[in-house]
C-alpha positions as CSV (number, residue, x, y, z in Angstrom):
1,M,36.4,-1.9,-23.8
2,N,35.6,1.5,-25.3
3,E,32.1,-0.2,-26.6
4,E,31.6,-0.8,-22.7
5,K,32.7,2.5,-21.6
6,K,30.0,3.9,-24.0
7,Q,27.6,1.2,-23.2
8,K,28.1,2.7,-19.2
9,S,27.9,5.8,-20.4
10,R,24.6,5.8,-22.2
11,N,23.0,3.9,-19.0
12,L,24.6,6.4,-16.9
13,I,23.1,9.6,-19.1
14,F,19.5,7.6,-19.2
15,D,19.1,6.6,-15.5
16,I,20.0,10.6,-15.2
17,M,17.0,11.8,-17.5
18,V,15.0,9.5,-16.1
19,A,15.1,10.5,-13.1
20,I,14.6,14.0,-14.1
21,V,11.4,13.0,-15.4
22,I,10.1,11.0,-12.7
23,V,10.9,14.1,-10.5
24,L,8.8,15.9,-13.1
25,F,5.9,13.9,-13.1
26,S,5.7,13.8,-9.5
27,V,5.3,17.4,-9.3
28,A,2.5,17.6,-12.0
29,I,0.8,14.4,-10.3
30,S,1.1,15.0,-6.7
31,P,-2.3,16.6,-5.3
32,K,-2.0,20.2,-4.1
33,S,-5.0,19.9,-1.7
34,L,-4.6,17.9,1.8
35,Q,-6.4,15.0,2.5
36,N,-8.9,14.1,5.4
37,D,-5.8,12.4,7.1
38,T,-2.9,14.4,6.5
39,F,-4.6,16.8,9.2
40,Y,-5.1,14.5,12.0
41,T,-1.8,13.6,11.3
42,I,-0.3,17.0,12.2
43,K,-2.2,17.6,14.8
44,I,-1.1,14.2,16.7
45,G,2.7,15.1,15.6
46,E,2.2,18.3,17.3
47,Y,1.0,16.0,20.6
48,I,4.0,13.9,20.3
49,A,6.4,17.0,20.1
50,Q,5.3,18.4,23.0
51,N,4.5,15.0,25.3
52,G,6.8,12.6,24.1
53,I,6.4,8.8,23.6
54,S,6.6,7.8,26.6
55,N,2.7,7.3,27.2
56,L,0.9,7.2,23.7
57,T,-2.4,5.1,25.2
58,Q,-5.0,7.9,25.5
59,D,-6.7,9.4,22.3
60,E,-6.6,13.3,22.7
61,F,-8.9,14.6,20.0
62,S,-12.4,13.2,20.5
63,W,-14.3,14.0,23.3
64,H,-15.0,10.2,24.2
65,E,-11.9,9.8,26.2
66,L,-11.2,6.8,24.6
67,P,-7.9,4.6,24.6
68,Y,-5.6,4.9,21.4
69,T,-2.8,3.6,20.1
70,Y,-0.7,5.7,17.7
71,P,-0.4,3.5,14.6
72,H,1.6,5.9,12.8
73,W,3.6,8.0,15.6
74,L,6.9,8.4,13.4
75,Y,5.2,9.1,10.4
76,D,2.5,11.8,12.0
77,L,6.2,13.4,14.4
78,G,7.9,13.5,10.5
79,I,4.8,15.3,9.0
80,Y,4.2,17.4,11.9
81,W,8.1,18.8,11.7
82,I,7.3,19.5,8.1
83,Y,4.9,21.3,8.6
84,H,5.9,23.3,11.7
85,F,8.8,24.6,9.7
86,F,7.6,25.3,6.2
87,G,3.8,24.7,6.6
88,Q,1.2,23.1,4.0
89,A,3.5,24.0,1.4
90,G,6.1,21.8,2.9
91,I,4.2,19.0,3.0
92,Y,2.8,19.4,-0.7
93,V,6.2,19.4,-1.8
94,S,7.4,16.5,0.5
95,T,4.5,14.7,-1.2
96,M,6.2,15.2,-4.4
97,I,9.4,14.3,-2.6
98,F,8.5,10.6,-1.8
99,T,6.2,10.3,-4.8
100,A,9.5,10.7,-7.0
101,I,11.0,8.4,-4.5
102,L,8.4,5.9,-5.0
103,G,8.6,6.3,-8.9
104,W,12.1,5.5,-9.1
105,V,12.1,2.7,-6.9
106,I,9.4,1.2,-9.3
107,Y,12.2,2.0,-11.8
108,L,15.1,0.5,-10.3
109,L,13.2,-2.4,-9.6
110,S,11.7,-2.6,-13.2
111,S,15.4,-2.9,-14.3
112,K,16.6,-5.4,-12.0
113,F,13.2,-7.5,-13.6
114,S,14.4,-6.8,-16.9
115,S,17.6,-5.3,-19.3
116,N,14.9,-3.0,-21.1
117,K,15.0,0.1,-19.6
118,V,13.4,2.0,-22.2
119,M,10.2,-0.5,-21.6
120,S,11.1,0.1,-17.7
121,S,10.9,3.6,-17.9
122,I,7.3,3.8,-19.9
123,I,6.2,1.5,-18.1
124,T,7.3,3.3,-14.5
125,I,5.7,6.5,-15.7
126,L,2.3,5.0,-16.8
127,A,2.0,3.5,-13.5
128,M,2.8,6.6,-11.8
129,Y,0.2,7.9,-13.7
130,I,-2.5,5.1,-12.9
131,F,-1.2,5.4,-8.9
132,K,-2.5,9.1,-9.1
133,P,-5.5,8.5,-6.9
134,Y,-3.2,7.2,-4.2
135,L,-0.9,9.9,-3.6
136,A,-1.6,11.9,-0.8
137,A,0.1,12.8,2.5
138,R,-0.7,10.3,4.2
139,A,1.5,7.3,6.1
140,Q,0.9,4.8,3.3
141,L,2.7,7.0,0.6
142,V,6.2,6.3,2.7
143,T,5.5,2.1,3.3
144,F,5.3,2.3,-0.5
145,I,8.3,2.8,-0.8
146,L,9.6,0.5,2.0
147,F,7.4,-1.9,0.2
148,A,8.9,-1.9,-2.9
149,L,12.0,-1.5,-1.1
150,E,11.8,-4.7,0.3
151,V,11.0,-6.9,-3.1
152,Y,14.3,-5.2,-4.4
153,F,16.5,-6.5,-1.8
154,I,14.9,-9.8,-1.9
155,E,15.6,-9.7,-5.7
156,S,18.8,-8.3,-4.9
157,F,19.8,-11.5,-2.0
158,L,18.4,-14.0,-4.2
159,Q,21.0,-12.6,-6.8
160,K,23.9,-11.7,-5.3
161,H,23.6,-14.0,-2.0
162,K,25.2,-10.6,-0.1
163,K,24.4,-10.5,3.3
164,R,23.8,-6.4,3.9
165,Y,20.7,-7.0,1.9
166,A,19.4,-9.6,4.4
167,V,20.3,-6.1,7.1
168,Y,18.2,-4.4,5.0
169,L,15.7,-6.6,5.4
170,I,15.4,-6.5,8.4
171,L,15.5,-3.1,9.2
172,I,12.7,-2.6,7.1
173,P,10.0,-3.9,9.0
174,L,11.6,-2.3,11.9
175,L,10.6,1.3,10.0
176,I,7.4,-0.1,9.2
177,T,6.0,-0.8,12.6
178,N,6.7,2.5,13.7
179,L,5.7,4.4,10.7
180,H,2.2,2.3,9.7
181,C,2.0,-0.4,11.9
182,A,-1.1,-1.5,10.2
183,V,0.6,-2.9,6.8
184,F,3.3,-4.8,9.1
185,P,1.6,-8.2,7.9
186,F,1.8,-7.4,4.3
187,Y,5.6,-7.2,4.5
188,F,5.4,-11.2,5.4
189,V,3.0,-11.6,2.3
190,L,5.9,-9.8,-0.1
191,F,8.1,-13.0,1.3
192,L,5.2,-15.5,0.0
193,P,5.9,-16.0,-3.5
194,Y,9.5,-16.3,-2.8
195,I,9.1,-18.4,-0.3
196,V,6.4,-20.9,-1.5
197,E,8.7,-21.4,-5.2
198,Y,11.4,-22.6,-3.2
199,L,9.2,-25.2,-1.1
200,W,7.8,-26.3,-4.0
201,I,10.8,-26.7,-6.0
202,T,11.9,-28.5,-3.0
203,F,9.3,-30.6,-2.7
204,L,9.0,-32.1,-6.3
205,D,13.0,-32.4,-6.0
206,W,12.2,-34.6,-2.4
207,N,10.5,-36.9,-5.0
208,V,8.3,-37.9,-2.4
209,D,6.0,-40.1,-4.2
210,Y,9.1,-42.6,-4.9
211,K,9.7,-42.2,-1.3
212,I,6.3,-42.9,0.1
213,I,6.6,-46.2,-2.5
214,G,9.9,-47.8,-1.6
215,F,9.0,-47.4,2.7
216,L,5.3,-49.5,1.3
217,L,7.4,-52.1,-0.5
218,K,9.7,-52.6,2.5
219,G,6.9,-53.0,4.6
220,I,5.5,-55.5,2.6
221,I,8.8,-57.4,1.8
222,K,8.6,-57.5,5.9
223,L,5.7,-59.2,5.9
224,P,4.5,-62.8,6.1
225,V,4.0,-62.7,2.5
226,K,4.5,-65.3,-0.6
227,Q,8.5,-65.4,-1.9
228,S,7.1,-64.3,-5.4
229,V,6.0,-61.3,-3.2
230,K,8.7,-60.2,-1.6
231,E,10.7,-60.8,-4.9
232,N,8.4,-58.6,-6.8
233,C,8.4,-56.0,-4.0
234,E,12.7,-55.9,-4.0
235,K,13.1,-55.8,-7.7
236,R,10.5,-53.0,-7.8
237,L,12.8,-51.4,-5.1
238,N,15.6,-52.2,-6.8
239,N,14.3,-50.2,-9.6
240,I,13.4,-46.7,-7.8
241,P,16.9,-45.1,-8.0
242,K,17.2,-45.6,-11.7
243,A,13.3,-44.4,-12.0
244,I,14.6,-41.2,-9.7
245,A,16.8,-40.5,-11.5
246,Q,14.9,-40.5,-15.3
247,K,12.2,-38.5,-13.2
248,S,15.2,-35.7,-12.2
249,E,16.5,-36.0,-15.6
250,K,13.2,-35.3,-17.0
251,R,12.5,-32.4,-14.8
252,E,15.6,-30.5,-15.5
253,K,14.9,-30.7,-19.3
254,R,11.3,-29.1,-18.7
255,R,13.1,-26.6,-16.4
256,K,15.7,-25.9,-18.7
257,N,12.7,-25.6,-21.7
258,P,9.4,-25.0,-19.8
259,Y,6.4,-24.4,-21.1
260,K,4.6,-21.8,-19.9
261,I,6.5,-21.4,-16.3
262,K,10.1,-21.0,-15.5
263,V,11.5,-22.7,-12.2
264,A,14.4,-22.4,-11.1
265,K,15.6,-23.5,-7.5
266,N,17.7,-20.9,-5.7
267,S,19.4,-21.6,-2.4
268,A,19.6,-18.8,-1.0
269,A,16.1,-18.4,-0.9
270,K,15.8,-20.9,2.3
271,W,17.0,-17.9,4.0
272,L,14.3,-15.7,3.6
273,I,12.8,-17.9,5.9
274,V,15.2,-17.0,8.6
275,I,15.0,-13.6,7.5
276,A,11.2,-13.5,7.9
277,L,11.2,-14.8,11.0
278,I,13.8,-12.2,12.8
279,A,11.9,-9.8,11.1
280,A,8.7,-10.8,12.9
281,L,10.5,-10.0,16.2
282,T,10.5,-6.2,15.2
283,G,7.1,-5.4,15.4
284,F,7.5,-5.8,19.5
285,I,10.1,-2.6,19.3
286,N,7.6,0.2,18.9
287,P,6.2,2.5,22.1
288,T,2.6,1.6,21.3
289,G,2.6,-2.0,22.3
290,L,1.5,-4.8,20.6
291,G,-0.7,-3.1,17.4
292,A,1.9,-4.4,14.7
293,Y,0.6,-8.2,15.5
294,T,-3.2,-6.9,16.7
295,Y,-4.0,-3.8,14.2
296,T,-5.2,-5.7,11.7
297,Y,-7.1,-8.4,12.7
298,K,-9.3,-6.0,14.8
299,T,-9.9,-3.9,11.9
300,Y,-10.9,-7.0,9.7
301,Q,-12.7,-8.4,13.0
302,G,-15.2,-4.8,12.9
303,N,-17.7,-3.2,10.6
304,T,-14.9,-0.3,9.4
305,T,-14.2,-2.0,6.1
306,D,-17.7,-2.2,5.2
307,S,-18.4,1.5,5.2
308,I,-15.0,3.1,3.3
309,N,-14.3,3.5,0.0
310,E,-11.2,2.0,-0.2
311,H,-11.7,-1.1,1.8
312,L,-14.8,-2.3,-0.7
313,P,-14.3,-4.9,-3.1
314,V,-13.4,-3.6,-6.8
315,T,-16.0,-4.0,-9.9
316,L,-13.8,-4.2,-12.7
317,I,-16.1,-2.1,-14.6
318,E,-15.3,0.9,-12.8
319,S,-11.8,0.1,-12.5
320,K,-11.0,0.5,-16.4
321,E,-6.8,0.7,-15.4
322,F,-7.1,-2.8,-13.1
323,L,-9.3,-4.8,-15.8
324,C,-6.8,-3.4,-18.9
325,A,-3.9,-4.5,-16.6
326,L,-5.3,-8.1,-16.2
327,C,-6.4,-8.7,-20.0
328,L,-2.8,-7.2,-20.6
329,F,-1.6,-9.9,-18.5
330,L,-3.7,-12.6,-19.6
331,A,-2.6,-11.6,-23.4
332,I,0.6,-12.2,-23.0
333,L,0.6,-15.2,-21.2
334,V,-2.1,-17.0,-23.2
335,F,-1.4,-15.6,-26.8
336,T,2.2,-15.4,-27.0
337,D,4.9,-18.3,-26.4
338,T,6.4,-15.7,-23.5
339,K,7.3,-17.5,-19.8
340,I,6.4,-16.2,-16.9
341,R,8.6,-17.1,-13.4
342,L,6.7,-19.0,-11.1
343,A,7.4,-16.4,-8.0
344,D,5.8,-14.1,-10.6
345,L,2.9,-15.9,-10.9
346,F,2.3,-16.2,-7.1
347,M,3.1,-12.7,-6.5
348,L,0.8,-11.8,-9.6
349,G,-2.2,-14.3,-8.3
350,G,-2.1,-12.7,-4.7
351,L,-2.3,-9.5,-5.7
352,V,-5.2,-9.6,-8.0
353,T,-7.1,-11.8,-5.3
354,L,-6.4,-9.0,-2.9
355,S,-6.9,-6.2,-5.0
356,L,-10.5,-7.8,-6.1
357,M,-11.4,-8.3,-2.0
358,S,-10.3,-4.7,-1.6
359,R,-9.6,-1.7,-3.8
360,R,-7.0,-0.1,-1.5
361,Q,-4.6,-3.4,-2.8
362,I,-5.1,-1.8,-6.2
363,S,-2.0,0.3,-5.0
364,M,0.1,-2.8,-4.1
365,F,-0.8,-4.3,-7.7
366,I,0.8,-1.1,-9.6
367,I,3.8,-1.4,-7.5
368,F,4.8,-4.8,-7.5
369,C,3.0,-5.8,-11.1
370,T,4.7,-2.9,-13.1
371,P,7.8,-5.2,-12.9
372,I,6.6,-8.4,-13.6
373,L,4.9,-6.7,-16.9
374,V,8.3,-5.2,-17.9
375,R,9.8,-8.5,-17.3
376,L,7.0,-10.0,-19.5
377,I,7.1,-7.4,-22.3
378,S,11.0,-7.6,-22.4
379,D,11.2,-11.2,-23.2
380,M,8.5,-11.0,-25.7
381,I,10.3,-8.3,-27.2
382,E,13.9,-9.9,-26.9
383,K,12.3,-12.8,-29.2
384,Y,10.7,-11.1,-32.3
385,D,12.8,-7.6,-31.8
386,Q,15.6,-7.2,-29.9
387,K,17.3,-4.7,-32.3
388,T,14.8,-1.9,-32.3
389,F,14.7,-1.4,-28.6
390,Q,18.7,-1.5,-28.9
391,K,18.7,1.3,-31.5
392,I,15.4,3.5,-29.5
393,F,17.6,2.9,-26.0
394,R,21.0,4.5,-28.1
395,L,18.5,7.6,-29.2
396,M,17.2,8.0,-25.8
397,S,20.6,8.0,-24.4
398,S,21.9,10.7,-26.3
399,V,23.0,13.8,-24.8
400,L,20.4,15.8,-27.5
401,L,17.3,13.7,-27.2
402,S,17.8,13.3,-23.2
403,I,17.4,17.1,-22.9
404,V,14.3,17.2,-25.5
405,I,12.5,14.9,-23.6
406,I,13.6,16.5,-20.1
407,L,12.0,19.7,-22.1
408,L,9.0,18.0,-22.8
409,F,7.9,16.4,-20.0
410,S,8.9,20.0,-17.8
411,I,6.5,21.6,-20.4
412,G,4.0,19.4,-19.3
413,M,4.6,20.0,-15.9
414,L,3.9,23.8,-16.0
415,N,1.0,23.1,-17.8
416,E,-0.5,21.2,-15.2
417,L,0.4,24.1,-12.5
418,K,-1.1,26.1,-14.3
419,K,-4.2,24.4,-14.4
420,M,-4.5,24.1,-10.6
421,K,-3.8,28.1,-10.2
422,K,-6.7,28.7,-12.8
423,N,-8.8,26.2,-11.2
424,N,-8.0,28.0,-7.9
425,V,-6.7,24.6,-6.5
426,E,-5.9,25.5,-2.1
427,Y,-4.1,23.3,0.6
428,V,-7.7,23.3,2.0
429,D,-10.9,22.8,-0.1
430,V,-13.6,25.2,1.8
431,A,-16.1,23.1,0.3
432,T,-15.0,19.6,1.5
433,Y,-14.1,21.1,5.0
434,P,-15.3,23.4,7.3
435,V,-12.8,26.4,7.2
436,E,-14.8,29.9,8.1
437,A,-17.1,27.5,10.1
438,S,-14.4,26.3,12.6
439,T,-13.1,29.9,12.9
440,W,-16.5,30.7,13.9
441,I,-16.7,28.1,16.9
442,L,-13.0,28.9,17.8
443,E,-14.3,32.8,18.7
444,N,-17.8,32.4,19.6
445,L,-18.1,28.5,21.3
446,D,-16.4,27.6,24.6
447,V,-14.9,24.3,23.0
448,A,-13.4,23.1,26.1
449,N,-16.8,22.3,27.5
450,M,-19.1,22.0,24.4
451,K,-19.5,18.1,22.5
452,I,-20.3,19.1,19.1
453,Y,-21.4,16.3,16.6
454,N,-19.6,16.1,13.1
455,E,-19.8,14.3,10.3
456,Y,-16.5,11.3,9.6
457,N,-15.3,13.1,6.2
458,Y,-14.7,16.6,7.8
459,G,-13.8,15.5,11.5
460,S,-9.7,15.6,10.7
461,Y,-9.9,19.2,10.2
462,L,-11.9,20.0,13.6
463,L,-9.6,18.1,15.3
464,F,-6.6,19.9,13.3
465,R,-8.0,23.4,14.5
466,G,-8.2,22.0,18.0
467,I,-11.8,21.7,18.2
468,P,-12.1,18.3,20.0
469,V,-14.8,15.9,17.6
470,F,-17.4,12.9,17.5
471,I,-15.4,11.1,15.1
472,D,-12.4,11.8,12.7
473,S,-11.1,9.6,10.0
474,R,-9.4,7.5,12.8
475,C,-11.9,5.1,12.1
476,D,-10.4,2.1,14.3
477,L,-10.8,4.3,17.1
478,Y,-14.6,4.5,17.2
479,S,-14.7,0.7,16.5
480,P,-15.5,-1.3,19.5
481,E,-12.6,-3.8,18.6
482,F,-10.4,-1.2,19.3
483,N,-11.9,1.3,22.0
484,A,-13.6,-1.8,23.7
485,R,-17.3,0.4,24.5
486,K,-19.8,1.7,21.5
487,D,-19.6,1.2,18.2
488,I,-19.4,5.1,17.5
489,F,-18.5,4.7,14.1
490,S,-22.0,3.2,13.0
491,D,-23.8,5.8,15.0
492,A,-21.8,8.5,13.3
493,L,-22.8,7.6,10.2
494,N,-26.0,5.8,11.0
495,I,-27.1,9.7,12.4
496,A,-25.7,11.3,9.3
497,G,-27.7,9.6,6.8
498,I,-30.6,10.0,8.9
499,A,-30.9,6.0,9.3
500,M,-31.3,6.1,13.1
501,D,-33.1,9.1,15.7
502,Y,-30.9,11.4,16.0
503,H,-32.6,12.5,18.9
504,N,-31.8,9.7,21.1
505,A,-28.4,9.3,19.7
506,F,-27.4,12.8,20.6
507,E,-29.1,12.4,24.2
508,T,-27.1,9.5,24.9
509,Y,-23.9,10.9,23.7
510,G,-24.9,14.0,25.4
511,V,-24.3,15.7,22.2
512,T,-24.6,19.9,22.8
513,H,-24.4,21.3,19.0
514,V,-24.0,19.6,15.7
515,I,-22.3,20.9,13.2
516,S,-23.1,19.4,9.2
517,Y,-23.0,20.1,5.8
518,S,-25.4,23.0,4.9
519,N,-27.4,21.1,2.2
520,S,-27.3,17.8,4.4
521,K,-30.4,15.9,5.6
522,L,-29.6,16.5,8.9
523,V,-29.6,20.1,8.6
524,M,-32.8,19.9,7.0
525,L,-34.4,18.4,9.8
526,L,-32.3,20.6,12.5
527,K,-34.2,23.7,10.5
528,E,-37.2,22.8,11.5
529,D,-36.5,21.0,14.9
530,K,-37.4,23.8,17.3
531,A,-35.5,21.6,19.9
532,Y,-32.2,23.1,18.2
533,E,-31.0,26.9,17.2
534,K,-29.3,27.7,14.1
535,L,-26.0,29.8,15.3
536,Y,-24.1,30.0,12.2
537,E,-24.5,28.8,8.6
538,D,-21.8,29.6,5.2
539,D,-22.5,28.4,1.9
540,Y,-21.0,25.1,2.5
541,F,-22.0,24.2,6.7
542,A,-24.5,24.9,9.4
543,I,-24.1,24.8,13.2
544,F,-26.9,23.9,15.5
545,K,-26.6,24.3,19.6
546,R,-29.1,21.7,21.1
547,L,-31.2,23.8,23.5
548,N,-31.5,22.4,27.3
549,A,-28.4,20.0,26.7
550,N,-26.0,19.9,29.4
551,E,-22.2,21.3,28.2
552,K,-19.9,19.8,30.3
């Protein structure tokens, strides 16, 4: 009993230490500079706070007057209130908090997959470091947490068969459809490994091959055939139950001692199908229509995914961390006798496929393959050297060593913060976003009546400052699949890349002013074009007026 209390005490100390380390590490890796999407998120949240959610069907921020569905209205509203009360620093801190929560959930999920807490903590910190490029004040950061919780509750439901986990699994998609409806379909993708595993095992246990043979034999017996044939069929038919029993016995032996893939039938898995069907109805419970069901389909019908970096296919040589992870999985599965659970194999295979198709999905690979990797490495360690990690755990769960580890991570965190201060990292990068140029526009131009052309990468900042835009990073809004009008997205990219005649494009859209990077090809041409007058230029941006254009 004393040993049991000691173990609980060690677990508690270790978990507290890991929680503090994750918080410190989150502070160190969270980006201070705000991301493009964050700017429009704040502005949309402000609009919703002032106007409510009763009529979220029209875009109010570009001058094209387009229909819009506000796919993450609830997240936008939450970020606006954080900004309203705490400013840009509040958003920075919120990113740290969400990052820490995500890290903690990954650790909990890894600990559920394996009892090796040391390995769970080490690989979780490593995963968070690799995850750094995906950290930003965007709706995805919150839905990452919800997806991780989803898998945690699925695993808990299958282990404990408690109804409360089913309730949680129905509430999560309700949050997702209002926080970020574009990723709503992925919620059901995470059910597939468990459901397919259950259906596959059930199919095998049905012994369909013998049932088909039995059906055919019964049919032959009823036919006008020779008596000897009938007797032979009846003999085979009578032997089927024995053959099925022998086959089932062999199957059970293989399951108890599998070669590579562990298979175990869990009767609770069938209820996941029911939960998923009920959860599918939660997509209707939002104020923006059927976006949860149509948004992803429309996105992949258009061409925006071909032009945005995060949607492009992965080039393995450029994604070294992803390539190393794949090699590690292959090395463990091929060169050791470590066995993988069938559901984990489906999850791993599916996420690798999605990641190869779109580099954005590497974020999902990191989150959900981290626990699988922890399980595989822990199983391998238990086979070859179980005592060493038990000793390491006892050391790391001592108060003294826990304090030392926390101090080391504190020093690392402070060092990262000093680096940011030394490099003059600001909340808004003036080289990327037109901070001074926006101020000049607001002070010198009639923003209510002008139609300014801007590029995709900084449109959200103009929108944030209250300047109606040609385009911003809400790429869906500017594609014909969503607005049923023009392909504004493609036109914006082609104008910036001088892949189309900007004279005709600006005439067609009625553009009155142009803003672009000072060193862009477009600015170089406009400086030589007598139909345009340069109004403003700083180190990063230039503004032109299109002469003889009618401001409306």
